[in-house]
N, C-alpha and C positions, 0 to 999 in steps of 0.2 A: 282238579287242582293242578295247575300247570307245573309247579316245582315240587310236587309231592315226593318224587324220588330223588331230589337233590338234597344231600345231607347237610348242606349249608343253610337250609331253611327248616324251621320248626312250625308245625301247625297245631292249632287247637281247634277242633271242630266243635263249636258251641251252638247247641240247638235253640237259639233264642226264639225262633218262630214257633216252637212248640211249648213255650212257657205255660200256656193255659193247661196243657196236659200235665206238666210237672208241678204246678202250684194249684192244688185243689182249694186250699184255704188261703186266701190272700191276706197275709200279714207281713209286716216288715221283716220278721225273722224268716219266713218262708222265702220271701223274695231274696233275702241275703243268702240263704242256702243255695238257691238256684244259680246265683251269679258267682258263688265262691269259686268254682273251677276257673272261671274266666279271670277273676281278680288274682287268684294264686298264680296262674300262668303269667299274667302281666307283671306281677310283683317280682317273680323269679327272673324273668327275662330282662326287666329294666334294672334290677339290682346287679345282674351280671354285665351291665353296660351294653345290652343289646338294643336294637331298634325294634319297634313293634308296629305292625300295620293291622288295623282292624278292618275287615272287608266282608261284605255280604255277598256270598256266592251266587245267590238267586237275584240279587238287585231289588229285594223286597223293602228296602229302606228301613231295615231293622238295625243296620250298622250304627245309625245315629243313637239309638237306645242303648246299644252296648258301648259306644264311645262315651256318651255322657255319664252313664252309670260308672264307667271306669274312672273318669276324671273326678267324679264326686267322691268315689271310694278312695282315690289316691290323695286327694286334698280336701278332706271334709271342711265344710264351711263352719265358721265359728258363729256365735250368737250375733244376730243382726244389730247393727249400731248406725249411728248417723254417718252419712256420706259427706265427705268435703270438709 
């Protein structure tokens, strides 16, 4: 991590690639528990007016999962209704 020792940056190392190891029984509650540290970090930083970058260190394309889960968590969808 290039800026690990720079105090102006905060990091959360989130092991999204190891989700299968952490979630033995795949329920919505267990998935929510797994993502909680990520959501808590994002909520705190955004509430403090900070910018947040979600990045996959290994380039394994798991950042999309973390990003979409974060967006859904931040702005839950309401009941579907007619469009237009």
